[in-house]
N, C-alpha and C positions, 0 to 999 in steps of 0.2 A: 590452639583448641580449635576448636569448632560448634558450632550455636546448630541448632534443629528447631523449629517452631512449628508447632501444630495448632490446629483450632477445630474445637468440635461442641456440639448442641447439647445431644443425646448424651447421656451417662455412659449407653452402652458403647458407644464410639470408642468411648477409649482404649478398651484393648486393642482393636485393629489399631491404634497409635503408637502403642510400647512395640507392637509385632513390629511396624512399620521403621518405628527409630531402633530395634534391636538390629536388625538388618543394614541403618546408613550408620550405627555408631561405633568406632575405630575400636580396633581388637584390645589395646593398652591404651590409656588412659590413668593420671593421678587423681583424679577426682572429678567428680559427676553431680553437676546442680542442677535440679528441676527447680524452675519458678514457673507457679502457678498461680496466672490472673482468672477469678472463676466468677462467674454471673449466678452460680447457686449461694444463695443465703443461710441452705440449712446445713446444720455440725452434722448428719447423719449422711446428707450425700458427698459432703466433704472428706468424711472419715471413707466412709467405701473410697472414694478416686485417692485419697493418697495409700491406703491399703493394697488396690490393686497395683499401685507403682512402687512401692515398697517391696511386692511380691516379686513382679519383674524383673525391678532392675535394685535387686539390696542394698548394690554398693552405693545407691544414691542418697544424695542429702535434700530435702524438701523444705523450700518455704513458699507460703501464697498466701496470697488475702483476697478478700471479695473485693470485686472492681465493680462500676456502674461506665461499664462498656470493654470491649478490649482491644488491642492494638496490633495488627497480624501484617508485617513486612511492607508497609504503606498505605495501609487502608483502615478502618474503623468497622468494627463488627462490634454489633448489638446483640444481648442474650447468648453468648457464645462465651467460651472458655480459652483463654489460653494459654499453652502449656511451653514451655521455653527448655531445651536440653543443653547445657554448656558443658561440653565436656576437656576438660584440660590435662595438658600433657605433663607441664611442669608448677602446679597450682595444686597447694592443699585448702580444705576448706572446714571451718570452726564453724557451728551454728546454735546459738544461744536465744534458750527465750525467756520474756520476763511477764510474770503476771500481776495481775491489780494486788495481789499480796503484799508487794515489796516496797521496801523503804526507797524511793527514786533516787537521792543523793548519796545513800548511800551504797547502792547498786551500782549506782554511776562511778563513784571511784572501784568499787571493785571489778566493772567491766575493763575500767582504762588502768588497771595491772594487768588482766590478761590481754590488754590487745599489747600493752608496752613489752610484755615478752616474749611475743610474734618479732623478732627479728624484722622480716622480711615483710609485714604486715603493709598492703597497698591499699585496699577498698575497704568498705562496710557498708554493706543494703541493709535498709531498716525499712522494715513495713510493720506497721503499728496500726490499731484502734484508737484514734485520737479523742474521739468522745468519753471514752473509759479512763484513759492510759494518762499518766504527768508524765507526756515526754518532753517538756523544756528542764524540769530539773534533771531529768537523766540525763540530757543531752549535755547540758551543761557542764559536765564534768568533762566531757570528752575535747574541749578545746586545747585539752594540753598533749594531744594527740600529736606526731610530728604532722609534720604540716604537707608531706610527700600523701597522708592515707585519703585517700577521697572517700564523700561520701554522699548516699545515693538514697534514694527510696523514696516510699509513699504512704499514706493514711488509705486506711482500708475503707471503700462506701460498697454502695448498691444502688437498686433502681429503687428502693424501697425506704422513704426515711423511717416508716414503722418499724422495719426490719431491722434485726442486727446484721455487725458487720463483724468481720472472722480475721485471723491470724494464724497461720498454722503450720507445722512441718510433718515430717512424717509420724511422729507418735504424739503430738499436743496441738488442740485446737481452743483458739482463746478469743473471747469475745471483749476481754479487758487484756491487755497485754502487746506485744512487742515480741519480732522475730528477729533475730542479727546475724548477719551471713559477713564473716574475716575472711577476705582473699589472701593469702600469704603465700608469697613467690618471689623470687628473683628475677624472674620472666615478664611477668605479668605489668601489662599498662593498662592502668584504667584511668579514661578521659571524662570527667564530667562536667557538663555547659547546660546553663539554663538559660530559657527564652520568656520574655515578659508580653508586653506591647501593650499594656493599659497605660492612658495619660491624665495627668492631672489635669483637672477641673477646676477653677474656683481657688480663693483664697485659704491661704493653710489655717488649720484650725489647732489649736493647744488642749493636750488631753491634759484637762485641770481636776481629774477625780478619777481613781478606779479604783477597782475591789480584787485583789490578787492582779495575777498577769494577763487574764481571760476575760476580765469583765469591765469595760471603760463607762462610768457612771457618767461623766460630761464632759462636755467638749466646748471651749470657752465659755466655760459659767451655764450652761446649759444642758438640760437632760440629752444624752447623745445622738438619743433617735429623730433627735427635734433636724438635725442634718438631713436627713431624709423627708423627715414632712416638708420642710420649708424648701429645698430647693427642687425635690424629684415626686412630692406628692404622695409619699409612699406611707402609709400607716402601718401601727402595728397593728396586726392582724394575722389568718392561717396564711395569709398569701405571702408576707413581710418576705422572708426568704426567697423564694423563686423571683420578687419585684426586685430585690435589691441584686441578682446575678450580675446584674451588669455593671454595678456600680458600685466598688470594692472600696476601699479605705487605703490612698497612696501614703504609705511611713517612709520617710527618707532615713537610712541609718546607718553608719559608716559607711556612706559612699554609694550604698546602693538602696535602689526602690523594692520595697516590699508589700504587697497587698496585704489588708486584713479585712476579707468580707464576714461579714454579721452572720453568723448560724442562728442568731436566735434573740431575742430583748425581753427585755422583764417588764413587770407592773411601773414601774420607776423612772423608766424611759432608758435605763442601761442597755447597752450592747453587750452580747456576748460571740465572743471570737473562740477558734479552734489555736492560736497562735496568739505570743506573745502582744502586749502594747504597754507602755510605760506612764506614767504620767510625767508630764513633762514634755513628753515627744507630740513634734507636731505632725499633723495628718491634713489629708485632701483629698477630696471626691476625686474617683478616677470612673474612665470612660474607656471600653472597649476598641481600638479601632484594629477593623480588620486587616487592613494594608501594613500597620505596624507590627501587627501579630505575626504575618506570614513573614515578614521580612525579618523580624528576631529568629523564627525558626529554621528559615534559609542562611542567615548567617552561621548557626549551631552548625547545619548539615555540611556547608563549606567549610568549617573548622577540622569536622572530625573526617570526613573521607580524606580529608591529607593525611590523615595517622595511618590510612588502609586498616581499620577494626576487622577484626571477626567474628565480632557479635556487640548487638546494640540493645539494651534496654530503655524503654520509655515512658517515665510517670507522668503525665499530663493530668490536671486540674479540669473532673469535671465541666468546672465552668467555664471553660475553655469550648467542650464541644458542644454545650449549652448554646452556646453564645454564636463560634461558627456555623451553626447548624448544617446546611448543606456545604458550607465551602471546608468545612472538618477535611477530607480528603487533599484537597488543598495543602493542609499543613502538613498531613503526614506523609504524601506520595511519595518523597524522593528518598524517606528510606528505604525504601526498595532498590535505589542503586546504590547506595552506601553499605549494609551490609545483611546480613537474613538480622531480621527484629521484631521483638517481642517486647508488649506491655500493655497497660490497661489507666482507666480514668481514675482516679483519686481523689481522696480528698483532703488536700495539704500533700505538701512536696519536702523533700529534705535537700539540701545539699549546703554546702563548705564553702564557706567565701573568707578569706582572710584569715584563716585560722579555726574559724568560728564555723558550727552547725548553727544552720540558718532554717526555722521552719518556715515554708513558703505557702503562699496560696494563688492560685488563678496563674500558676508557671508550667512551661513544660521544663522536665528535668531529663537530661538524654544520660546514659553511660555508657560509654565506648570500651570494648577489649580486646588487647590483642595479646599473645602471647610472645614475646622476641622480637627484634628490630623489624623493622621494613625494608623489605630487599626489591620488593619490585614498585615501579612505580606510582603512585598515588592516582586513585583513578580520579574524573570531575565529572560534577554536576551538570546535567542539561539545563539550557538557559529558561530563567522565568518568564512566562507568560503575563507581561505587567497588565495588560487588557482583562486580562481572567480574573486576579487579582482588585483589579481595580473594580470590575464588575460585583465583586462580593460585598461590598460596600452599603449598607442602608442606607437611607436618606436617614435617618435617624442618627447614625453615624455621621455624615456630611454636617447634617447640623451641632451635632458636638464639636466636631472640628472647627465650624465657623463661629461657635461661641469662643470654642480654646483661643482661637489665634486673635480674635476680635477685642478679648479679655486682656490678654498680653498685651496688646496693640494699646489697650485702657491703662493699666499698669505702668508702660513706659511713658504715656504721655502725662500721665498725672505725677510721673516722677521729674519730666522735663520741669512742668509746672510747679513742683518743690524747689526742682535747681532755682530756678529764676526767681523763687518769692525768696529767697533766703540769699541770692551773692547779686553784688554787684554787677551791673550789665554792661560797665566798660573796663573794670579791670579782673572781673572774676575772681573777688575775693567777697567774703562776708558781706552783706552791707548795717548799715547801723542798726537796725534792729535786730537782726541777726546777731552779730559781735557782741552789741551790747545785754542780750538774752545770754548768751554764753556767759559773758562777765558775771552777771549778774547770779548764773546755776552756778558758777564755781564759787562764788561767795557765800552761796546759800550752803553748800556744801564743803564749807571750808576745812581744806589740810593744807597747814603751814609746810612748806612754803608757797606762797603762790604772790606774782610779780606780772607787772602790767606795762610795755611800753606805748606811749600817745606821740608822734610824729607827725611834723606839720613842713613841706615844701618851703623852703624861704623864696622868698620874693617871686612867688606862684605867678601874682599879677602881671607882674613886668614881664614874665614868658609870655601871657598870654599876647600882652601885647604888641611886645615886639615880633613877637616870630608865629602868631598866631594861635587860633584854639586845635587847632590839628597837631601843632606842636605843644601843644599843653597835655593834653590827651596823650598822646606818645611818650611824655615825662609821668606821666600817673601811671600808665601799664609798665612803662621800665621799673617804675619804685615798688611798685604791687610783684612784680616778677620778684626782683631782690628780696624781697619779704618770703614769698613762697620759699626761693632757694635756701633761704639762710635761718630758717624756724623747724623745728622736731614736728614729727606727727601729730605730738599729743597737743602740741600746739596751736593757736587760733591768730588770724591774721585780719581783717577786715575795713572798709574804708567808711570813717568816722563822718564825712560831709566832706565835699569839697576836696582843699588838696591835705588835707589831715585823715592820717591812720591810726589804728589798734590793733596791738598786738598781746593778746593772754597770754600766759607762760607758765602754765600747773605746776608744781614740782620747782620751779626756779627761784631760787633766793637775789635778792639786791643784788651782789656779787656777778651772778650767772646773766642778770637782765641788763647792766652794765656793757658786759659782755658783747652779749647778741647785738643791743643798740649801736656800740662803737663799730664793731663788723659792718653793719649796714651801712651806717656813716661813713665808711672808708669805703666801700665800693661804689656807693653812688657818687660820692666824691671824686673818684677814679673814673667813672664810667663818662664817656664821651656820647652825648646825648645831644644838646645843642650845636648849632652851627658856628666855626670859627674857635671851635675847641672851648667855648665857654663852658664853666660848670653849673650844675646843679648839685644844690645841696641841701641839709636838711635840719631841722631843729630836733632833739629826742628830751621826751620826760618820762623816766621812771621811777618807780616804787612798789615795793612789797606791803601785801598787805598785813597791817598789825591786828592781832587779838582782837575779836568782837566790834570791829572797825565796820561801818554800815558803808552800802555801796557810795552815796552821797557823800560823804567824807569822803572818802577814798578817791574815788573822781577827781573831785576837787583839788585833792592834795598833786594827782600825776598834772592835771590840768595848769597846775601853779606851776607845778617846775620844768613842764613846755613852754608856760609864760617867760620863766626868768632865764631859759635857754636861748628865746628868740631875743630878749632885751638887753641880754649880756653879748651881742657878738655872733648869735646865730649859728650854725653849724658844728653844734656841740652837743654831748648830753650833760643834763641836769638831771640828779637824782638825790633823794633820803627816804 
């Protein structure tokens, strides 16, 4: 295959481009796809463009959309139309259009059947008007496609939010609909990669109320807009969307980070998105990190250049263009070193991850194409100028980075304090307060069976008197290790006080508790801790909870069994 990319500002320039392409176009080909990323949001102009293309190239199939910026061979082009010609040798195309009057679920099922009838389907390009077409319901039906099928594309955008967005083919122009291009080939290889670069900021928040999948009413029980009002001082007014561009919500789903940028807000404080959010999921505020964004894109470029592509399409979120500002060409420039590249800035992007088609925000999606195996050594990219990337970071981004790192350190410090508050400093087992709290919790939520073991090291005072407190501490640590090694993950062990320990065994009956106690008793007796091979032993009391038994009565019964074990010879287990 071969790809040719042209750019133009005035409608009259298209005729010259078509003449130039026809001179470069190979004499024979199996199919020709013309992808148009246009700066015009006028249906009349779009119609004239497609008519000219069809008149000059009657074999061509057209898929296009309005965009808010063009990408041409490694740089941004504003207020210009990018037109790409993909000439295939051994690939056949099927182009589908879906209007607003369809049932998205039913039509998604029918389209899936169409796709499954193509034995060599390699990829699908989707162009959609996301504000006016229910993409989510349609796409969900396509998760059953073979995993080899790549999916990519984006949502139509424009420079003026008050104007229509369009998707179109050679004979259809829609301001509410979707275009799908299917690539059917035995030799075509399509690689799709996506780059992100926004980092989480602050604590996770739970989505506690939604309306459908696109409107989030509440986060942690509060109006969703309050997260922006509280933390960023962004109010609900005519500037809301503009002010939130740099701060999407970050959603973790199926191991991937997905951005969700509010499109609008409602009077009740709900936030409106163009991609799905589900009740019960967790989100965090996120901020853009220029260095991380460029690193992600660089990784994509290094990956795809190794496949020696013959053409590349790029769908990049308009927010990246706005956020990166003067640094936007740092993200794009190395596509020039990979292959002929065309693309545009979109309002939402499509990618397929783990077999599922995902609706993305703030993301750059790259689709690279090649017919046939690689026969020449892959090219390599020039080194990145780290200083150039670093200089692109703003003061606000550095402050956001500082806040993120210090917040992480605070979380880690609080975690350490929490651990210290619940654990015994010498044995690292739970302390008295925590193991007692866990026992009470088990009793409050009692599900039979539930058993407890209490043990006391025999003659511990004489160990301290004869061998010193350092040796006594060593004995306590050894007993703690034996407890940890001989209980399950669902069990809990704690230091009850001095030389006493308690083990809580949820789901274990008395017979199982006695077996655990005997195992620990025997292993302790066989462990050489004291000098001259003197043994350390312990006495054990065990009991299972009876229905309706209160905490104090149960504890007294376990303690009585331990007392009996010590009074009747020690180094034994007493249970009832």
